[in-house]
C-alpha positions in Angstrom: 15.7 -77.3 0.1 12.0 -77.1 0.9 11.1 -74.7 -1.9 9.7 -76.1 -5.1 9.9 -75.0 -8.7 7.6 -76.6 -11.3 4.5 -76.6 -13.5 2.1 -78.5 -11.3 1.3 -75.6 -9.0 1.4 -72.8 -11.4 -2.3 -72.5 -12.0 -3.1 -72.6 -8.3 -0.5 -69.8 -7.5 -1.7 -67.8 -10.5 -5.3 -67.8 -9.5 -4.5 -67.2 -5.9 -2.3 -64.3 -6.8 -4.9 -62.6 -9.0 -7.5 -63.0 -6.3 -5.0 -61.5 -3.8 -4.4 -58.6 -6.2 -8.1 -57.9 -6.4 -8.3 -58.1 -2.6 -5.3 -55.8 -2.2 -7.3 -52.7 -3.0 -9.9 -52.0 -0.2 -10.8 -48.9 1.7 -13.2 -47.3 4.1 -14.0 -43.6 3.7 -15.8 -43.3 7.1 -13.5 -42.7 10.0 -10.5 -44.2 8.2 -8.1 -42.4 5.8 -7.2 -42.6 2.2 -3.7 -41.6 0.9 -3.2 -38.8 3.4 -0.8 -36.2 2.1 -1.5 -36.9 -1.6 -2.1 -33.8 -3.7 -3.7 -34.2 -7.1 -2.5 -32.2 -10.1 0.9 -31.1 -11.5 3.9 -32.2 -9.4 6.1 -29.4 -8.3 8.3 -31.3 -5.8 9.5 -34.9 -6.1 11.2 -37.0 -3.4 13.7 -38.4 -6.0 15.2 -41.8 -6.4 15.9 -44.3 -3.6 14.9 -47.6 -2.0 12.2 -46.3 0.3 9.2 -47.3 -1.8 10.7 -50.7 -2.5 11.2 -51.7 1.1 9.2 -54.4 2.9 6.5 -53.3 5.4 5.8 -56.3 7.6 2.8 -56.1 9.9 1.8 -58.1 13.0 -1.6 -59.1 11.6 -2.0 -62.7 10.6 -3.7 -61.4 7.4 -0.6 -59.5 6.4 0.5 -60.0 2.8 3.0 -58.1 0.6 3.5 -58.2 -3.2 5.9 -56.7 -5.7 4.1 -56.8 -9.1 5.9 -56.5 -12.4 4.5 -55.8 -15.9 6.4 -55.5 -19.1 5.4 -55.4 -22.8 7.2 -55.3 -26.1 6.6 -54.3 -29.7 5.9 -57.8 -30.9 3.0 -57.9 -28.4 4.7 -60.1 -26.0 3.7 -59.4 -22.4 5.6 -60.5 -19.3 4.0 -60.3 -15.8 5.1 -61.6 -12.5 5.4 -61.0 -8.8 7.0 -61.9 -5.5 4.5 -62.4 -2.6 5.4 -62.8 1.1 3.0 -63.5 3.9 3.2 -64.9 7.5 3.5 -68.5 6.2 5.3 -68.6 2.9 6.8 -66.7 0.0 6.3 -67.3 -3.8 7.5 -66.0 -7.1 5.7 -66.4 -10.4 6.6 -65.2 -13.8 4.4 -65.5 -16.9 5.4 -65.0 -20.5 2.6 -64.4 -23.0 3.7 -64.4 -26.6 1.3 -63.7 -29.5 -0.6 -66.7 -30.7 0.6 -68.9 -27.8 -0.7 -70.0 -24.4 1.1 -68.1 -21.6 4.0 -69.9 -20.1 4.4 -69.7 -16.3 7.3 -70.4 -14.0 6.7 -70.9 -10.3 8.7 -71.1 -7.1 7.3 -71.3 -3.5 9.1 -71.6 -0.2 8.5 -71.6 3.5 8.5 -68.1 5.0 11.8 -68.7 6.9 13.5 -69.7 3.6 12.5 -66.4 2.0 15.5 -64.0 2.4 14.8 -60.3 2.6 18.0 -58.3 2.8 18.3 -56.1 5.9 20.0 -53.3 3.9 19.1 -51.9 0.5 16.5 -53.9 -1.3 16.8 -57.5 -2.3 14.4 -60.5 -1.9 15.3 -64.1 -2.7 12.8 -66.9 -3.2 14.7 -70.1 -3.9 16.8 -69.6 -7.0 15.1 -66.4 -7.9 15.6 -62.8 -6.7 14.6 -59.2 -7.2 17.1 -56.5 -6.4 17.6 -52.7 -6.6 21.1 -52.5 -8.0 21.4 -48.7 -7.6 19.0 -45.8 -7.9 18.6 -46.3 -11.7 18.8 -50.0 -12.1 16.8 -53.0 -10.9 17.2 -56.7 -11.7 15.0 -59.8 -11.7 16.9 -63.1 -11.7 15.0 -66.3 -12.6 15.9 -70.0 -12.1 12.6 -71.7 -12.6 12.0 -74.9 -14.5 10.3 -73.3 -17.5 11.8 -69.7 -17.3 15.4 -68.9 -16.6 17.6 -65.9 -17.1 17.5 -62.2 -16.2 15.4 -59.0 -16.6 17.1 -55.6 -16.2 15.1 -52.4 -15.6 16.7 -49.0 -16.5 14.5 -46.8 -14.3 13.4 -43.7 -16.2 11.5 -41.9 -13.5 11.5 -41.7 -9.7 8.7 -43.6 -7.9 5.6 -42.2 -6.5 4.0 -42.9 -3.0 0.6 -41.3 -3.1 1.1 -39.5 0.2 1.3 -42.1 3.0 0.4 -44.7 0.4 -2.1 -46.2 3.0 -5.8 -46.7 3.2 -6.6 -47.2 6.9 -9.7 -48.8 8.1 -11.8 -47.6 11.1 -10.9 -50.6 13.3 -7.4 -49.0 13.5 -5.9 -52.5 12.8 -6.6 -53.1 9.1 -5.2 -51.3 6.1 -4.2 -51.5 2.4 -1.1 -49.9 1.1 0.1 -49.1 -2.4 3.0 -47.3 -4.0 4.8 -47.3 -7.3 8.5 -47.8 -6.9 9.1 -48.1 -10.7 6.5 -46.2 -12.7 8.3 -46.3 -16.0 11.5 -48.1 -17.1 13.3 -49.5 -20.1 13.5 -53.2 -19.9 16.0 -55.7 -21.3 15.1 -59.4 -21.1 17.3 -62.4 -21.7 15.5 -65.7 -20.9 15.3 -69.3 -21.7 11.6 -70.1 -22.0 10.9 -73.8 -22.2 14.5 -74.3 -23.3 14.3 -71.7 -26.1 16.4 -68.5 -25.9 14.4 -65.3 -26.0 15.5 -61.6 -26.0 13.2 -58.6 -25.8 13.7 -54.8 -25.3 10.7 -52.7 -24.2 9.2 -50.9 -21.3 7.8 -51.9 -17.9 6.9 -51.0 -14.3 6.8 -52.4 -10.8 4.2 -51.6 -8.1 4.3 -52.6 -4.4 1.2 -53.6 -2.4 1.1 -54.4 1.3 -2.2 -55.3 3.1 -3.6 -56.5 6.5 -7.3 -57.2 6.5 -9.9 -59.9 6.3 -9.9 -61.5 2.8 -13.7 -61.6 2.8 -14.1 -57.9 1.9 -13.1 -58.2 -1.7 -13.8 -55.3 -4.1 -16.4 -56.0 -6.8 -14.2 -55.2 -9.8 -11.1 -53.3 -10.8 -9.2 -52.1 -13.9 -5.6 -51.2 -14.7 -3.6 -49.8 -17.6 0.1 -49.7 -18.2 1.0 -47.3 -21.0 4.6 -46.6 -22.0 6.4 -44.8 -24.8 9.8 -43.2 -25.5 8.5 -39.8 -24.4 6.0 -40.6 -21.6 4.5 -43.2 -19.3 1.0 -43.4 -17.8 0.0 -45.9 -15.0 -3.7 -46.2 -14.0 -5.4 -48.3 -11.4 -9.1 -48.0 -10.7 -11.3 -50.2 -8.4 -14.7 -50.6 -6.7 -14.4 -51.6 -3.0 -16.7 -54.1 -1.4 -20.2 -52.6 -0.8 -19.6 -52.4 3.0 -16.3 -50.7 2.7 -16.5 -47.0 1.9 -16.1 -45.0 -1.3 -17.6 -45.9 -4.6 -14.2 -45.7 -6.2 -10.6 -45.7 -5.2 -8.2 -44.4 -8.0 -4.6 -43.9 -8.7 -3.0 -42.3 -11.8 0.6 -41.2 -12.5 1.8 -39.5 -15.7 5.5 -39.2 -16.4 7.9 -37.5 -18.8 11.7 -37.5 -19.1 13.0 -38.3 -15.6 10.1 -36.8 -13.6 6.5 -37.4 -12.5 4.5 -34.6 -14.1 0.9 -35.2 -12.9 -0.8 -37.5 -10.4 -4.5 -38.0 -9.5 -6.7 -40.0 -7.1 -9.9 -38.6 -8.5 -10.6 -38.8 -12.3 -13.3 -40.0 -14.8 -12.8 -43.4 -16.3 -15.7 -44.8 -18.2 -16.3 -47.9 -20.4 -18.7 -49.2 -23.0 -19.1 -51.7 -25.9 -19.5 -54.8 -23.7 -18.4 -58.2 -25.1 -19.5 -61.6 -23.8 -16.9 -64.3 -23.3 -17.5 -67.3 -25.5 -16.9 -70.0 -22.9 -17.5 -68.6 -19.5 -20.3 -66.5 -17.8 -18.3 -63.3 -18.0 -18.4 -60.1 -19.9 -16.0 -57.2 -20.3 -15.9 -53.7 -22.0 -13.9 -53.1 -25.2 -13.6 -49.3 -25.1 -12.5 -47.0 -22.3 -12.3 -43.2 -21.9 -10.2 -41.3 -19.4 -10.3 -37.6 -18.3 -8.0 -36.5 -15.5 -7.9 -32.8 -14.6 -6.3 -30.5 -12.0 -4.0 -27.5 -11.5 -4.3 -26.3 -15.1 -3.5 -29.7 -16.7 -5.7 -32.4 -18.3 -5.1 -35.8 -19.6 -7.6 -37.3 -22.1 -7.4 -40.9 -23.4 -9.3 -43.3 -25.5 -8.4 -47.0 -25.3 -9.8 -49.7 -27.6 -9.3 -53.3 -26.7 -7.8 -55.4 -29.5 -7.2 -58.9 -28.2 -7.2 -60.9 -25.0 -3.7 -62.0 -23.9 -4.9 -64.3 -21.1 -7.9 -65.0 -18.8 -7.8 -66.4 -15.3 -10.5 -68.0 -13.2 -9.7 -66.5 -9.8 -11.5 -69.2 -7.9 -11.0 -72.5 -9.7 -7.8 -73.6 -8.1 -8.3 -72.3 -4.5 -8.6 -75.0 -1.8 -12.2 -76.4 -1.8 -13.4 -75.0 1.5 -12.2 -71.5 0.6 -13.6 -71.8 -2.9 -17.1 -72.7 -1.6 -17.1 -69.8 0.9 -15.9 -67.3 -1.7 -18.4 -68.5 -4.3 -21.2 -67.9 -1.9 -20.1 -64.3 -1.6 -18.9 -63.7 -5.2 -20.3 -66.3 -7.6 -18.1 -65.1 -10.5 -14.5 -64.0 -10.6 -12.5 -63.6 -13.8 -9.4 -61.6 -14.8 -8.8 -60.7 -18.4 -5.4 -59.2 -19.6 -5.5 -57.6 -23.0 -3.8 -55.4 -25.6 -5.4 -52.1 -26.6 -4.7 -49.2 -28.9 -4.6 -45.7 -27.3 -4.9 -42.1 -28.2 -3.8 -39.6 -25.5 -4.0 -35.8 -25.3 -2.1 -34.0 -22.6 -2.8 -30.3 -22.1 -0.9 -27.9 -19.8 1.2 -24.8 -19.5 3.6 -26.1 -22.2 0.8 -26.7 -24.7 -0.9 -29.8 -26.1 0.8 -33.1 -26.8 -0.7 -36.1 -28.6 0.4 -39.7 -28.3 -0.8 -42.9 -30.0 0.3 -46.5 -29.6 -0.4 -49.9 -28.0 -0.7 -50.7 -24.3 -1.8 -53.4 -21.9 -4.8 -53.5 -19.6 -6.5 -55.7 -17.1 -10.2 -56.1 -16.3 -11.2 -58.0 -13.2 -14.8 -58.9 -12.3 -15.8 -60.4 -8.9 -19.5 -60.4 -9.5 -22.3 -62.0 -11.5 -22.6 -61.2 -15.2 -25.0 -58.3 -15.7 
């Protein structure tokens, strides 16, 4: 077997992935197109469950890359994140477990591209001893056989996915694009793992989004934000980013709000603001500690306030890249950090059925690819 599992490459793959995630959201608002067919506001018709949004979308470009991103969090403030990435040359799977008061523990597997198995029917991807699989319309399974993390994660899908119209952002050169959809916007999650030889079990909520891109990696967005908010009665998934200065709109945004087996409201144009900047103690980076959201359309509105409470993990996006690439990227973007954090939220949802209020805890991510201001 040519794949490897181990600790020695985990930092490199982690930093490379976070950079790829930041690069995965780019657009041009000139002669290109952004999410054609997406209609903001209340959702009256939904395509239903099925494998379509999960499926791989290979592209002839040498820059093609595809990632299935997972996020889960639990009442004890444990957060689990991970992904499967496939490109022209290789595939990888990384899973990170961040428990309160401890350094995150990462498991890693990488393999040559011809050793990554993508099932021709249904949806299943295998990378070494690990796999992700859509069992049926309502169940999805992650199987892990890494050195530090072994076991299974089972998703009970609570709501059909959402594709944001075509799910594509096409560039004017007619060759490059970014794609994004949300196959699992909200799910109950059951976790049974061995983490560094210690058995762990969690029950909570999670999601999975799917990115596929083909473009030059030199056009990175300046910064982006994301929030995953789940409860027993609702789910709210938000991604918000600033493209590279040469690449179109000032903001590209995606929001999905869900209740009991259905997507209720979506938006690609909303107000997200932040304030109360904090300076990192040991790196030249700063980040906001308070956020405000207002999304409106079709007689509905969603208002939210989110207050950052503690940093779960921080990742230098550049430090473990190969030296030539690191030097080149540093000339273009001298600073690149990703911060994952817990926050408290207050949400008000107004619509034809009245006003609903929700409070609780959620996770967020702030990525900065620019100098400290």
